[in-house]
C-alpha positions in Angstrom: -12.4 17.7 -0.2 -10.0 17.3 2.7 -6.3 17.3 2.4 -6.2 13.6 3.2 -8.7 13.0 0.3 -7.0 15.2 -2.2 -7.4 14.1 -5.8 -4.2 13.5 -7.8 -4.0 13.3 -11.5 -2.0 10.1 -11.4 -4.4 8.1 -9.3 -6.5 5.2 -10.6 -10.2 6.0 -10.7 -12.0 3.3 -8.8 -14.1 2.4 -11.8 -10.9 1.4 -13.7 -9.5 -0.7 -10.9 -8.4 -4.2 -12.1 -7.1 -5.4 -8.7 -8.4 -8.1 -6.4 -12.1 -8.0 -5.8 -13.6 -10.2 -3.1 -17.3 -10.9 -3.2 -17.3 -11.9 0.5 -18.1 -8.7 2.6 -16.5 -10.3 5.7 -13.0 -10.8 4.1 -10.0 -11.6 6.2 -6.6 -10.5 5.1 -3.1 -10.4 6.2 0.4 -9.2 5.4 2.4 -11.7 3.4 5.6 -9.7 3.0 7.1 -6.3 4.0 9.7 -4.3 2.0 11.8 -1.2 2.5 14.5 0.5 0.6 16.9 3.0 2.2 17.3 5.1 -1.0 15.0 5.7 -4.0 16.9 3.5 -6.5 18.1 0.9 -4.0 16.7 -2.6 -4.2 13.8 -3.4 -1.9 14.7 -5.5 1.1 12.3 -8.0 2.7 12.0 -7.5 6.4 10.0 -9.5 9.0 8.8 -6.3 10.8 9.0 -2.6 10.5 8.1 0.4 12.8 5.3 2.5 11.3 5.3 6.2 12.4 2.3 8.4 12.2 2.7 11.0 9.4 6.3 9.9 8.8 6.3 6.5 7.1 8.2 3.3 7.8 11.5 3.5 9.6 14.4 2.7 7.3 12.4 3.4 4.1 13.3 5.9 1.4 10.0 7.8 2.1 10.5 8.2 5.9 10.5 11.9 6.8 9.6 14.4 9.4 6.0 15.0 8.2 4.2 14.1 5.0 1.3 16.4 6.0 3.5 19.4 6.1 4.7 18.5 2.6 1.0 18.2 1.6 1.6 14.6 0.6 0.2 12.3 3.3 -0.2 9.6 0.6 3.6 9.0 0.5 3.8 7.3 3.9 3.2 3.6 2.9 2.1 1.6 -0.1 0.2 -1.7 -0.5 -0.2 -4.2 -3.3 -2.2 -7.4 -3.5 -0.5 -10.8 -3.8 -3.4 -12.0 -5.9 -2.6 -9.2 -8.4 1.1 -10.0 -8.4 0.3 -13.7 -9.2 -1.8 -12.7 -12.2 0.7 -10.1 -13.4 3.6 -12.6 -13.1 1.6 -15.1 -15.2 0.9 -12.5 -17.8 4.7 -11.6 -18.0 5.7 -15.3 -17.9 7.9 -14.7 -14.9 8.2 -15.7 -11.2 6.6 -13.6 -8.5 8.2 -10.2 -8.3 6.9 -8.5 -5.2 10.3 -7.0 -4.4 10.3 -5.3 -7.8 7.0 -3.5 -7.4 8.5 -0.8 -5.0 5.6 -1.4 -2.7 6.0 -1.7 1.1 3.3 -4.1 2.1 2.1 -7.2 0.1 -1.3 -8.4 1.2 -3.4 -11.6 0.8 -7.2 -11.6 1.0 -7.4 -7.8 1.1 -9.4 -6.1 -1.6 -7.5 -2.8 -1.6 -10.3 -0.9 -3.3 -12.3 -1.5 -0.1 -9.7 0.4 1.9 -10.0 3.5 -0.2 -11.0 6.6 1.9 -11.5 4.3 4.9 -9.6 3.7 8.2 -8.2 0.2 8.7 -5.8 -1.6 11.0 -2.6 -3.4 10.1 -1.8 -5.3 13.2 -2.1 -2.6 15.9 -1.4 0.3 13.4 -4.3 2.4 12.2 -4.1 3.7 8.6 -6.3 5.5 6.1 -6.4 4.5 2.4 -5.9 7.7 0.4 -5.6 6.7 -3.3 -5.3 3.8 -5.8 -2.4 4.6 -8.1 -0.7 3.7 -11.3 2.8 2.4 -11.9 5.4 5.1 -12.8 8.2 5.2 -15.3 10.7 4.9 -12.5 9.3 1.5 -11.6 10.1 -0.1 -15.0 13.6 1.5 -15.0 14.5 0.4 -11.4 12.9 -3.0 -11.6 14.5 -4.0 -14.9 11.4 -6.0 -15.5 10.1 -5.4 -19.1 6.3 -5.1 -19.2 5.8 -4.4 -15.5 4.2 -1.0 -16.2 1.5 -2.6 -18.4 1.0 -5.6 -16.1 0.3 -3.3 -13.1 -1.8 -0.7 -14.9 -5.0 0.0 -13.0 -4.0 -2.4 -10.3 -0.7 -1.0 -9.0 -1.7 -0.6 -5.4 -3.0 1.7 -2.6 -1.2 4.6 -0.9 -2.1 5.2 2.7 -1.5 7.5 5.6 -0.3 6.1 8.9 -2.4 7.5 11.8 -0.5 6.0 14.9 2.9 4.6 15.7 3.4 0.8 16.0 5.2 -2.3 14.8 4.0 -4.1 11.7 4.9 -7.7 11.2 4.6 -10.3 8.4 1.4 -12.3 9.2 -0.4 -9.4 10.9 -4.1 -9.2 10.1 -5.6 -6.4 8.1 -9.2 -5.3 8.7 -11.5 -2.4 8.3 -12.3 -0.3 11.4 -15.9 -0.2 12.3 -17.8 3.1 12.0 -18.0 3.2 15.8 -14.2 2.8 16.2 -13.6 5.6 13.7 -16.2 7.9 15.4 -15.1 7.3 19.0 -11.3 7.3 18.5 -10.1 8.4 15.1 -6.5 7.4 14.5 -6.1 5.4 17.8 
């Protein structure tokens, strides 16, 4: 197993995934919102665009650093969550949408995150690789101050990904899988 496909004990096994599943193999998705926080316990701030940096993360975000590969944690660069999942979780909790409270960077619409696992995909002009589905953490419930968020997001908390090239990501940007030919010819470009 390569470093980028390293197994973590806190990841969600694909067979337990409760997130969005799309029966249409030619799905079309997009970014509906972007969030960053400058410090680990700070509130997430909605931004219209953010610069993604290969192996480093999103500029201005708490997880932006010199190199995630050197730290043996390429999965820390960027996180995704599905808007469809958030709508269901909000209904279960009897609350309004709470995307900003999830601590995730990119909220998607029409993107079955499970299909991005271990595959390269584009977000606007930025190439990424889905590394792992993951569970909510205890920090999430504490920082969000939203009782029940842990259970509402269990087995559908999102996808962690590595950033493979630099570029600007904007709300409304399309998200799509890279073809096998694109991956073979020019990985990470």
